[in-house]
Each structure stands twice: as C-alpha cells, then as structure tokens.
N, CA, C and O of each residue as an XYZ file, in Angstrom:
732
protein
N     -46.331   -170.091     27.506
C     -44.878   -169.109     27.103
C     -45.685   -167.437     26.445
O     -45.772   -166.330     26.977
N     -46.022   -167.811     25.470
C     -46.492   -166.916     24.206
C     -48.114   -166.786     23.915
O     -48.901   -167.485     24.555
N     -48.446   -166.100     23.179
C     -49.906   -166.357     22.559
C     -49.552   -166.792     21.038
O     -50.547   -166.646     20.327
N     -48.527   -167.242     20.391
C     -48.895   -167.577     18.962
C     -48.325   -169.050     19.431
O     -47.787   -169.391     20.485
N     -48.700   -169.897     18.065
C     -48.518   -171.390     18.358
C     -47.763   -171.736     17.302
O     -47.583   -171.111     16.256
N     -47.103   -173.329     17.825
C     -46.067   -173.764     17.200
C     -46.248   -173.894     15.552
O     -47.299   -174.496     15.335
N     -45.622   -173.557     14.412
C     -45.571   -173.867     13.240
C     -46.337   -172.369     12.311
O     -46.496   -172.086     11.124
N     -46.560   -171.898     13.247
C     -47.794   -170.132     12.537
C     -46.725   -169.202     11.991
O     -45.639   -169.189     12.569
N     -46.908   -168.486     11.021
C     -46.094   -168.194     10.393
C     -46.209   -166.490     11.011
O     -47.216   -165.879     11.366
N     -44.751   -166.033     10.972
C     -44.449   -164.358     10.984
C     -45.604   -163.797     10.966
O     -46.116   -163.179     11.900
N     -46.152   -164.030      9.685
C     -47.739   -163.032      9.458
C     -49.006   -163.001      9.751
O     -49.810   -162.073      9.675
N     -49.205   -164.743     10.301
C     -50.142   -164.845     11.280
C     -50.249   -164.179     12.678
O     -51.196   -163.605     13.217
N     -48.792   -164.471     13.162
C     -48.444   -163.784     14.504
C     -48.922   -162.154     14.616
O     -49.677   -161.387     15.214
N     -48.096   -162.221     13.784
C     -48.809   -160.188     13.667
C     -49.860   -160.235     13.694
O     -50.285   -159.589     14.651
N     -51.200   -161.033     12.679
C     -51.746   -160.572     12.990
C     -52.586   -160.389     14.336
O     -53.367   -159.440     14.401
N     -52.470   -161.141     15.257
C     -52.891   -161.097     16.882
C     -52.717   -160.079     17.606
O     -53.453   -160.003     18.590
N     -51.755   -159.018     17.391
C     -51.594   -157.793     17.739
C     -52.975   -157.019     17.982
O     -53.900   -157.002     17.170
N     -52.970   -156.556     18.888
C     -54.348   -155.923     19.017
C     -54.067   -154.566     18.021
O     -52.882   -154.285     17.844
N     -54.886   -153.883     17.495
C     -54.852   -152.880     16.618
C     -55.737   -151.848     17.675
O     -56.870   -152.087     18.093
N     -54.812   -150.500     18.025
C     -55.440   -149.786     18.874
C     -56.170   -148.181     18.151
O     -56.931   -147.362     18.666
N     -55.679   -148.219     17.092
C     -56.202   -146.930     16.359
C     -57.292   -147.450     16.156
O     -57.596   -148.643     16.186
N     -58.258   -146.049     15.822
C     -59.912   -145.928     15.503
C     -59.660   -146.467     14.250
O     -58.734   -146.284     13.460
N     -60.777   -147.255     14.206
C     -61.248   -148.020     12.653
C     -61.624   -146.831     11.801
O     -61.075   -146.631     10.717
N     -62.453   -146.135     12.236
C     -62.767   -145.258     10.857
C     -61.386   -144.425      9.776
O     -61.522   -144.106      8.595
N     -60.169   -144.244     10.606
C     -58.879   -143.857      9.888
C     -57.929   -145.200      9.354
O     -56.864   -145.209      8.736
N     -58.678   -146.183      9.802
C     -57.547   -147.000      9.051
C     -57.488   -146.872      7.594
O     -58.407   -146.343      6.969
N     -56.219   -147.437      6.915
C     -56.081   -147.047      5.651
C     -55.161   -148.470      5.320
O     -55.162   -148.850      4.149
N     -54.468   -149.170      6.219
C     -53.465   -150.283      6.118
C     -53.672   -150.760      7.386
O     -53.570   -150.017      8.362
N     -54.062   -152.374      7.511
C     -53.562   -153.139      8.687
C     -52.458   -152.852      9.621
O     -51.362   -152.593      9.122
N     -52.592   -152.862     10.978
C     -51.140   -153.089     11.432
C     -50.675   -154.354     10.897
O     -49.512   -154.356     10.495
N     -51.198   -155.200     10.827
C     -50.338   -156.368     10.375
C     -49.753   -155.918      9.267
O     -48.628   -156.396      9.121
N     -50.194   -154.948      8.165
C     -48.880   -154.862      7.478
C     -47.692   -154.056      7.668
O     -46.608   -154.297      7.138
N     -48.050   -152.671      8.783
C     -47.052   -151.618      9.108
C     -46.188   -152.379      9.726
O     -44.973   -152.225      9.849
N     -46.912   -153.254     10.130
C     -45.447   -154.004     11.628
C     -44.607   -154.914     10.807
O     -43.467   -155.104     11.232
N     -45.097   -155.744      9.280
C     -44.553   -156.215      8.744
C     -43.226   -155.542      7.949
O     -42.087   -155.989      8.080
N     -43.521   -154.568      7.232
C     -42.582   -153.321      6.668
C     -41.825   -153.009      7.865
O     -40.624   -153.152      7.634
N     -41.952   -152.807      8.514
C     -41.384   -152.120      9.354
C     -40.319   -153.328      9.787
O     -39.172   -153.230      9.349
N     -40.572   -154.165     10.409
C     -39.472   -155.706     10.544
C     -38.918   -155.327      9.385
O     -37.902   -154.632      9.360
N     -39.322   -155.602      8.679
C     -38.527   -156.000      7.181
C     -37.620   -154.929      6.559
O     -36.767   -155.298      5.752
N     -37.748   -153.539      6.895
C     -36.959   -152.557      6.671
C     -35.845   -152.434      7.694
O     -34.649   -152.246      7.471
N     -36.489   -152.583      8.903
C     -35.181   -152.445      9.977
C     -34.322   -153.729      9.765
O     -33.102   -153.737      9.928
N     -35.015   -154.756      9.411
C     -33.290   -155.944      8.870
C     -32.769   -155.688      7.899
O     -31.800   -156.361      7.546
N     -33.394   -154.256      6.867
C     -33.216   -153.974      5.210
C     -31.894   -153.102      6.077
O     -30.831   -153.221      5.467
N     -31.804   -152.429      7.115
C     -31.043   -151.758      7.383
C     -31.388   -149.816      7.911
O     -30.577   -148.906      8.079
N     -32.646   -149.824      8.011
C     -33.445   -148.369      7.847
C     -33.302   -148.892      9.485
O     -33.383   -149.963     10.086
N     -33.017   -147.346      9.844
C     -33.663   -147.344     11.578
C     -34.169   -146.032     11.962
O     -33.583   -145.804     13.020
N     -34.980   -144.971     11.683
C     -35.608   -144.576     11.812
C     -37.355   -144.796     10.741
O     -37.362   -145.642      9.847
N     -38.497   -144.040     10.988
C     -39.287   -144.144     10.478
C     -39.859   -143.442      9.262
O     -40.981   -143.504      8.758
N     -38.749   -142.741      8.925
C     -38.787   -142.049      7.826
C     -37.919   -142.920      6.628
O     -38.000   -142.716      5.417
N     -37.199   -143.787      7.201
C     -36.269   -144.948      6.838
C     -37.279   -145.666      6.212
O     -37.538   -145.877      5.027
N     -37.935   -146.090      7.546
C     -38.519   -147.425      6.961
C     -39.907   -146.801      6.340
O     -40.602   -147.776      6.053
N     -40.531   -145.715      6.045
C     -41.143   -145.265      5.040
C     -40.809   -145.176      3.499
O     -41.409   -145.433      2.455
N     -39.629   -144.713      3.833
C     -38.991   -144.862      2.253
C     -38.715   -145.879      1.759
O     -38.778   -145.960      0.533
N     -38.235   -147.222      2.694
C     -38.148   -148.743      2.002
C     -39.449   -148.796      1.509
O     -39.664   -149.329      0.420
N     -40.273   -148.346      2.125
C     -41.918   -149.226      1.490
C     -42.156   -148.565      0.388
O     -42.476   -149.154     -0.645
N     -42.049   -147.442      0.453
C     -42.368   -146.317     -0.502
C     -41.441   -147.211     -2.136
O     -42.183   -147.246     -3.118
N     -40.585   -147.584     -2.269
C     -39.914   -148.226     -3.060
C     -40.288   -149.855     -3.572
O     -39.834   -150.514     -4.508
N     -41.202   -150.147     -2.644
C     -41.787   -151.654     -2.648
C     -42.722   -151.555     -4.363
O     -43.300   -150.532     -4.731
N     -42.663   -152.836     -5.171
C     -43.804   -152.785     -6.082
C     -44.679   -153.428     -5.546
O     -44.821   -153.963     -4.446
N     -45.549   -153.269     -6.886
C     -47.129   -153.597     -6.280
C     -47.223   -154.673     -6.126
O     -48.109   -154.915     -5.306
N     -46.533   -155.911     -6.673
C     -46.162   -157.640     -5.925
C     -45.901   -157.288     -4.525
O     -46.652   -157.687     -3.635
N     -44.917   -156.591     -4.300
C     -44.502   -156.276     -3.270
C     -45.053   -156.118     -2.042
O     -44.764   -156.813     -1.068
N     -45.889   -155.166     -2.054
C     -47.298   -154.371     -1.528
C     -48.181   -155.609     -1.026
O     -48.679   -155.838      0.077
N     -48.195   -156.265     -2.123
C     -49.475   -157.337     -2.008
C     -48.702   -158.554     -0.910
O     -49.383   -159.156     -0.080
N     -47.364   -158.761     -1.048
C     -47.014   -159.929     -0.278
C     -46.980   -159.260      1.320
O     -46.649   -159.947      2.287
N     -47.429   -157.617      1.448
C     -47.345   -157.264      2.889
C     -48.869   -157.052      3.564
O     -49.379   -156.584      4.581
N     -49.271   -157.753      2.235
C     -51.508   -157.517      2.619
C     -51.585   -156.039      2.119
O     -52.216   -155.347      2.919
N     -51.137   -155.363      1.050
C     -51.728   -154.132      0.660
C     -52.211   -154.553     -0.645
O     -51.770   -155.481     -1.324
N     -53.101   -153.820     -0.898
C     -53.413   -153.813     -2.452
C     -53.909   -152.650     -2.811
O     -54.717   -152.770     -3.731
N     -53.662   -151.016     -2.265
C     -53.452   -149.982     -2.974
C     -51.924   -149.528     -3.761
O     -50.806   -149.751     -3.297
N     -52.136   -149.056     -4.651
C     -51.309   -148.775     -5.312
C     -49.790   -147.839     -4.963
O     -48.944   -147.387     -5.735
N     -49.884   -147.804     -3.670
C     -48.604   -147.098     -2.305
C     -48.222   -147.554     -1.390
O     -48.932   -148.540     -1.194
N     -47.419   -147.467     -0.549
C     -47.229   -147.826      0.956
C     -47.885   -146.666      1.945
O     -48.397   -145.596      1.616
N     -47.706   -147.212      3.215
C     -48.037   -146.006      4.317
C     -46.795   -145.138      4.352
O     -45.638   -145.397      4.684
N     -47.552   -143.692      3.775
C     -46.709   -142.772      4.322
C     -46.172   -142.330      5.071
O     -47.196   -142.067      5.702
N     -45.079   -141.774      5.952
C     -44.214   -141.495      7.109
C     -45.011   -140.946      8.243
O     -44.545   -141.031      9.379
N     -46.300   -140.328      8.014
C     -47.168   -140.344      9.609
C     -47.518   -141.704      9.688
O     -47.503   -142.014     10.879
N     -47.866   -142.784      8.890
C     -48.510   -143.529      9.748
C     -47.999   -144.599     10.261
O     -48.587   -145.631     10.586
N     -46.492   -144.252     10.358
C     -45.797   -145.415     11.106
C     -45.603   -144.469     12.620
O     -44.931   -145.076     13.454
N     -46.160   -142.916     13.120
C     -46.129   -142.730     14.309
C     -47.299   -143.057     14.493
O     -47.934   -142.055     14.822
N     -47.847   -143.837     14.458
C     -49.405   -144.734     15.115
C     -48.568   -145.730     15.899
O     -49.323   -146.497     16.498
N     -47.394   -145.978     16.099
C     -46.911   -146.971     16.747
C     -46.566   -145.716     18.218
O     -46.517   -146.115     19.381
N     -46.460   -144.938     18.015
C     -46.880   -144.345     19.924
C     -47.631   -145.144     20.669
O     -47.161   -145.406     21.776
N     -49.155   -145.837     20.265
C     -49.739   -146.012     21.124
C     -49.701   -147.776     20.739
O     -50.290   -148.583     21.458
N     -49.206   -148.042     19.958
C     -49.096   -149.809     20.297
C     -48.733   -150.032     21.445
O     -48.118   -149.389     22.297
N     -49.487   -151.704     21.341
C     -49.423   -152.373     23.085
C     -48.059   -153.091     22.519
O     -48.041   -153.957     21.644
N     -46.921   -152.547     23.204
C     -45.671   -153.221     23.143
C     -45.386   -154.460     23.632
O     -44.561   -155.303     23.279
N     -46.463   -154.428     24.778
C     -46.247   -155.704     25.584
C     -47.027   -156.995     24.691
O     -46.475   -158.083     24.523
N     -48.144   -156.725     24.258
C     -48.728   -157.716     23.425
C     -47.898   -157.761     22.330
O     -47.552   -158.918     22.090
N     -47.412   -156.880     21.517
C     -46.188   -157.113     20.651
C     -44.992   -158.185     20.973
O     -44.661   -159.017     20.129
N     -44.557   -158.125     21.873
C     -43.590   -158.791     22.574
C     -44.489   -159.810     22.712
O     -44.209   -160.592     21.803
N     -45.588   -160.329     23.455
C     -45.597   -161.403     23.889
C     -45.993   -162.451     22.784
O     -45.986   -163.654     23.047
N     -46.489   -161.761     20.996
C     -46.931   -162.426     20.494
C     -45.574   -162.596     19.427
O     -45.770   -163.113     18.327
N     -44.530   -162.246     19.721
C     -43.348   -162.026     18.837
C     -42.548   -163.614     19.773
O     -42.588   -164.769     19.350
N     -42.015   -163.226     20.834
C     -41.892   -164.402     21.770
C     -42.569   -165.598     21.387
O     -41.856   -166.545     21.053
N     -43.791   -165.736     21.372
C     -44.911   -167.087     21.211
C     -44.333   -167.830     20.021
O     -43.968   -169.002     19.928
N     -44.343   -166.925     19.210
C     -44.058   -167.201     17.886
C     -42.264   -168.239     17.803
O     -41.987   -169.406     17.526
N     -41.502   -167.106     18.179
C     -40.128   -167.549     18.396
C     -40.465   -168.979     19.131
O     -40.248   -170.094     18.656
N     -41.103   -168.645     20.520
C     -40.967   -169.438     21.309
C     -41.696   -171.027     20.957
O     -41.529   -172.048     21.623
N     -42.515   -170.879     19.744
C     -43.181   -171.986     19.052
C     -42.098   -173.220     18.901
O     -42.102   -174.261     19.557
N     -40.981   -172.757     17.656
C     -40.102   -173.545     17.546
C     -39.715   -174.853     18.253
O     -39.553   -176.017     17.886
N     -39.611   -173.999     19.751
C     -39.181   -174.300     20.829
C     -39.147   -175.932     21.426
O     -38.267   -176.407     22.144
N     -40.461   -176.680     20.869
C     -40.647   -177.970     21.583
C     -40.201   -178.423     20.115
O     -40.180   -179.648     20.004
N     -39.930   -177.894     19.251
C     -39.642   -179.089     18.124
C     -37.584   -179.158     17.901
O     -36.750   -179.982     17.526
N     -37.609   -177.781     18.396
C     -36.170   -177.586     18.271
C     -34.721   -177.853     19.671
O     -33.551   -178.232     19.708
N     -35.755   -177.376     20.589
C     -35.175   -176.794     22.032
C     -34.507   -175.293     21.634
O     -34.441   -174.639     20.593
N     -33.990   -175.075     23.206
C     -33.429   -173.523     22.889
C     -32.004   -172.841     22.449
O     -31.521   -171.796     22.012
N     -31.521   -174.776     23.068
C     -30.167   -174.451     22.823
C     -29.571   -173.526     23.726
O     -30.114   -173.591     24.828
N     -28.347   -172.410     23.643
C     -27.576   -171.466     24.467
C     -28.414   -170.476     24.558
O     -28.822   -169.948     23.524
N     -28.854   -170.010     25.873
C     -29.930   -169.018     25.774
C     -28.818   -168.041     26.263
O     -27.919   -168.627     26.866
N     -28.646   -166.555     26.138
C     -27.526   -165.761     26.679
C     -28.705   -164.466     27.322
O     -29.755   -164.253     26.716
N     -28.399   -163.827     28.372
C     -29.480   -162.847     29.116
C     -28.256   -161.337     28.664
O     -27.117   -161.176     28.227
N     -29.201   -160.679     29.037
C     -27.890   -159.270     28.681
C     -29.291   -157.796     28.686
O     -30.389   -157.583     28.171
N     -28.568   -157.289     29.380
C     -29.507   -155.907     29.358
C     -28.850   -154.489     28.589
O     -27.630   -154.337     28.531
N     -29.572   -153.729     28.156
C     -29.179   -152.651     27.290
C     -30.225   -151.585     27.428
O     -31.443   -151.759     27.398
N     -29.450   -150.240     27.614
C     -30.337   -149.244     27.442
C     -30.236   -148.599     26.287
O     -29.237   -148.036     25.840
N     -31.847   -148.741     25.563
C     -32.347   -147.797     24.429
C     -31.940   -146.180     24.281
O     -32.322   -145.131     24.799
N     -30.764   -146.648     23.093
C     -30.199   -145.525     22.301
C     -30.908   -144.265     22.208
O     -31.725   -144.320     21.290
N     -30.908   -143.097     22.837
C     -31.879   -142.439     21.830
C     -33.362   -141.926     23.275
O     -34.151   -140.989     23.146
N     -33.306   -142.696     24.237
C     -34.902   -143.127     24.824
C     -34.128   -142.246     26.780
O     -34.462   -142.760     27.848
N     -33.312   -141.170     26.730
C     -33.050   -140.628     27.826
C     -33.984   -139.452     27.498
O     -34.308   -138.940     26.427
N     -34.339   -139.168     28.901
C     -35.177   -137.715     28.868
C     -34.811   -136.888     30.014
O     -34.376   -137.242     31.110
N     -35.108   -135.542     29.493
C     -34.747   -134.626     31.264
C     -35.643   -135.575     32.503
O     -35.152   -135.566     33.632
N     -36.429   -136.061     32.366
C     -37.174   -136.897     33.560
C     -36.755   -138.250     33.863
O     -37.212   -138.731     34.900
N     -35.931   -139.001     33.120
C     -35.676   -140.050     33.144
C     -34.236   -140.664     32.268
O     -33.994   -140.189     31.158
N     -33.334   -141.734     32.859
C     -32.509   -141.962     32.437
C     -32.638   -143.036     31.322
O     -31.923   -144.018     31.121
N     -33.549   -142.672     30.761
C     -34.271   -143.960     29.476
C     -34.520   -145.381     29.233
O     -33.696   -145.948     29.949
N     -35.080   -146.107     28.727
C     -35.620   -147.373     28.620
C     -34.350   -148.717     28.944
O     -33.346   -148.838     28.243
N     -34.604   -149.427     29.873
C     -33.945   -150.507     29.950
C     -34.257   -151.408     29.777
O     -35.058   -151.807     30.622
N     -33.874   -152.537     28.483
C     -34.245   -153.570     28.789
C     -33.693   -154.944     29.139
O     -32.465   -154.887     29.203
N     -34.089   -155.946     29.345
C     -33.335   -157.126     29.663
C     -33.800   -158.474     28.705
O     -34.968   -158.824     28.874
N     -33.166   -159.092     27.929
C     -33.194   -160.245     27.413
C     -32.981   -161.421     27.657
O     -32.210   -161.646     28.590
N     -33.478   -162.390     27.041
C     -33.072   -163.712     26.806
C     -33.211   -163.839     25.817
O     -34.332   -163.652     25.343
N     -31.782   -164.347     24.748
C     -31.573   -164.479     23.542
C     -31.557   -165.745     23.287
O     -30.668   -166.314     23.919
N     -32.474   -166.757     22.298
C     -31.733   -168.086     22.321
C     -31.104   -168.346     21.016
O     -31.717   -168.201     19.959
N     -29.927   -168.716     21.088
C     -28.895   -168.977     19.902
C     -29.264   -169.739     18.731
O     -28.964   -169.518     17.557
N     -29.957   -170.663     19.223
C     -30.574   -171.786     17.892
C     -31.669   -171.695     17.522
O     -32.185   -172.375     16.635
N     -32.270   -170.668     18.282
C     -33.950   -170.228     17.067
C     -33.732   -168.588     16.715
O     -34.602   -167.905     16.175
N     -32.611   -168.168     17.059
C     -32.197   -167.380     16.578
C     -32.918   -166.111     16.789
O     -33.020   -165.272     15.894
N     -33.462   -165.952     18.070
C     -34.278   -164.568     18.537
C     -34.928   -164.329     19.903
O     -35.039   -165.266     20.694
N     -35.304   -163.257     20.161
C     -35.732   -163.273     21.858
C     -36.824   -163.713     22.265
O     -37.905   -163.334     21.813
N     -36.644   -164.833     23.446
C     -37.523   -165.701     23.887
C     -38.756   -164.395     24.784
O     -39.979   -164.254     24.800
N     -37.806   -163.812     25.297
C     -38.590   -163.073     26.539
C     -37.612   -161.519     26.518
O     -36.410   -161.536     26.251
N     -38.147   -160.618     26.748
C     -37.978   -159.290     26.702
C     -38.770   -158.498     28.067
O     -39.977   -158.317     27.901
N     -38.188   -158.026     29.372
C     -38.529   -157.234     30.477
C     -37.686   -155.864     30.549
O     -36.480   -155.638     30.453
N     -38.965   -154.928     30.787
C     -37.841   -153.691     30.922
C     -37.564   -153.926     33.129
O     -38.077   -154.472     34.106
N     -36.426   -153.058     32.734
C     -36.101   -152.582     33.509
C     -36.050   -152.029     34.748
O     -34.891   -151.794     35.091
N     -37.072   -151.665     35.732
C     -37.803   -150.554     36.036
C     -36.751   -149.330     36.878
O     -35.601   -149.726     37.071
N     -36.993   -148.281     37.242
C     -35.461   -147.230     37.760
C     -35.258   -147.606     38.971
O     -34.161   -147.500     39.520
N     -36.349   -148.113     39.549
C     -36.283   -148.760     40.638
C     -35.313   -149.958     41.281
O     -34.849   -150.014     42.420
N     -35.199   -150.665     40.446
C     -34.588   -152.220     40.519
C     -33.394   -152.150     39.374
O     -33.225   -151.105     38.745
N     -32.649   -153.216     39.159
C     -31.432   -153.325     38.648
C     -32.055   -154.744     37.755
O     -33.164   -155.279     37.781
N     -30.843   -155.046     37.006
C     -30.393   -156.525     35.793
C     -31.183   -157.376     37.080
O     -32.371   -157.690     36.996
N     -30.579   -157.602     37.929
C     -30.408   -158.770     38.591
C     -31.381   -158.952     38.926
O     -31.608   -160.137     38.682
N     -32.811   -158.188     39.710
C     -34.255   -158.350     40.173
C     -34.588   -158.678     39.062
O     -34.961   -159.848     39.151
N     -34.727   -158.139     37.483
C     -34.978   -158.236     36.617
C     -34.918   -159.728     35.757
O     -35.795   -160.213     35.042
N     -33.319   -160.369     36.150
C     -32.952   -161.800     35.772
C     -33.786   -162.460     36.275
O     -34.408   -163.213     35.526
N     -34.074   -162.442     37.506
C     -34.858   -163.813     38.295
C     -36.317   -163.785     37.503
O     -36.715   -164.806     36.942
N     -37.208   -162.374     37.489
C     -38.133   -162.065     36.922
C     -38.193   -163.148     35.689
O     -38.893   -164.141     35.492
N     -37.210   -162.549     34.997
C     -36.900   -162.982     33.129
C     -37.276   -164.719     33.340
O     -38.254   -165.455     33.211
N     -35.905   -164.818     33.725
C     -35.945   -166.329     34.219
C     -37.134   -167.602     34.824
O     -37.188   -168.822     34.672
N     -37.833   -166.790     35.419
C     -39.083   -167.276     36.007
C     -40.278   -167.504     35.000
O     -41.397   -167.868     35.363
N     -39.905   -167.243     33.661
C     -41.217   -167.168     32.801
C     -40.894   -167.719     31.697
O     -41.629   -167.532     30.728
N     -39.879   -168.421     31.586
C     -38.909   -169.284     30.580
C     -38.695   -170.710     30.719
O     -37.961   -170.909     31.686
N     -38.995   -171.638     30.216
C     -38.927   -173.018     30.423
C     -37.323   -173.675     29.793
O     -37.005   -174.091     28.679
N     -36.533   -173.523     31.122
C     -35.344   -173.850     30.854
C     -34.842   -175.461     31.150
O     -33.912   -175.732     31.911
N     -35.543   -176.348     30.490
C     -34.888   -177.712     31.131
C     -33.577   -178.169     30.007
O     -33.741   -178.330     28.798
N     -32.360   -178.314     30.696
C     -31.667   -178.746     29.954
C     -31.009   -177.320     29.106
O     -30.393   -177.523     28.059
N     -31.123   -176.376     29.446
C     -30.407   -175.375     28.628
C     -29.662   -174.652     29.205
O     -30.017   -174.207     30.297
N     -28.297   -174.280     28.615
C     -27.654   -173.353     28.848
C     -27.918   -171.994     29.309
O     -28.799   -171.378     28.708
N     -27.294   -171.403     30.296
C     -27.470   -169.659     30.640
C     -26.429   -169.064     30.518
O     -25.581   -169.413     31.339
N     -26.107   -168.240     29.775
C     -25.199   -167.479     30.052
C     -25.376   -165.129     30.309
O     -26.217   -164.264     30.064
N     -24.332   -165.188     30.757
C     -24.943   -163.433     31.166
C     -23.159   -163.026     31.490
O     -22.185   -163.774     31.574
N     -23.259   -161.777     31.594
C     -22.000   -161.337     31.938
C     -21.448   -161.259     33.572
O     -21.514   -162.415     33.992
N     -21.161   -160.754     34.175
C     -20.371   -160.851     35.164
C     -21.468   -160.387     36.439
O     -21.603   -160.791     37.594
N     -22.124   -159.404     35.677
C     -23.365   -159.225     36.799
C     -24.294   -160.239     37.714
O     -24.791   -160.179     38.838
N     -24.266   -161.219     36.619
C     -25.372   -161.907     36.705
C     -24.705   -163.240     37.717
O     -25.323   -164.304     37.694
N     -23.551   -163.139     38.512
C     -23.116   -164.468     39.189
C     -23.498   -163.804     40.423
O     -22.675   -163.074     40.975
N     -24.529   -163.955     40.863
C     -25.344   -164.117     41.821
C     -26.208   -165.311     42.153
O     -27.042   -165.890     41.458
N     -25.684   -165.597     43.740
C     -25.747   -167.219     44.357
C     -27.617   -166.903     44.049
O     -28.114   -167.998     43.789
N     -28.213   -166.287     44.029
C     -29.830   -166.620     43.626
C     -29.796   -166.535     42.253
O     -30.619   -167.387     41.917
N     -29.377   -166.060     41.299
C     -29.857   -166.491     39.734
C     -28.911   -167.512     39.660
O     -28.064   -166.885     39.024
N     -28.518   -168.385     39.795
C     -27.184   -169.325     40.152
C     -28.132   -170.506     40.405
O     -27.678   -171.601     40.739
C-alpha cells in the first residue's frame, strides 16, 4: 500500500519524503518543516503565516523535538518551498504510515468522500478535487486520489478502492456511490 512499514513513527515516515530543494540553501530538514506544519495545522493554524508564527513560539526544547538544533524555527518564506514538494510521495508515505497499523488492528469502517479544496479554484480551472478513503478505526486517510476534471468521483472511486486491501471491511459513501460497478 504505502512506503512506510508497520510500527514506524510518523517522524521516521516523514524522513522518507524526497527533498526537492537545492542542498546548498537548506537550513532546516524537510522532515522538520513538514512535521511543524502538521503539528501547527492540528493546533488550528490554516495558513503559512500562521504555521510560521506557531513554529516561532516553540521553545528550544520544542524545536529539538522537531529535529531543529538552531535558536529559531523556520521563517514564513521557508514554508513556500512546499510549492515544489512531491505531493504524491508525501501521500504515499503518510498512507503507508497509517496503513502500517492495518495488519494489527484492521481497517474497521472505511468512508469514501470527495471534496473540492477551498481556495483552489482559478480562472483556468475549477480547482483541485480530491477523493479520499478514511479509516475510522485508524483515524486517518488510507488513500487519496485527485479527481481529474475530465472524470468524476465514480470513476475515481473505482480506482481508489482497487488500491486498498479491503477484505472484511465495511465501506460507506454518499448516494453518489450507489453505482452497480462500485458495489
């Protein structure tokens, strides 16, 4: 399913994400930047400026917990490096980390649903539309696919469900998914 193995910590899993940045300009590891971003987001921050402010409030001990041995956290501009991040690799690593617990605990109930990302609409397109499979028992997204503008959630759901091992799993979705080929 993913690249991370059973029992691996989230920190170790984030270390598997390839770093796209020029090595000569790196002051902070990508692993640290992504970990701070995840923690700040869970703490309620919604934008890059909020994430940077949250990180700047960390104590030296807090910075150390994120693998930073400097006196300060990354500045706001550092988080703009996410523009070149290999999102598919990050998703594979996170799905593998969440899915690593599947063997021990099972998936439980899996819900599939699609959402258009807020603020992603441009003049050229209707925005980013994602379809995700969420495991209630594991408390995480197992797999996520981008729904291309030429297709719809139904065809994306077929591809998504083929990528997840589902024996003995109850799968739910909204009325859109009551299609013969999905059932």
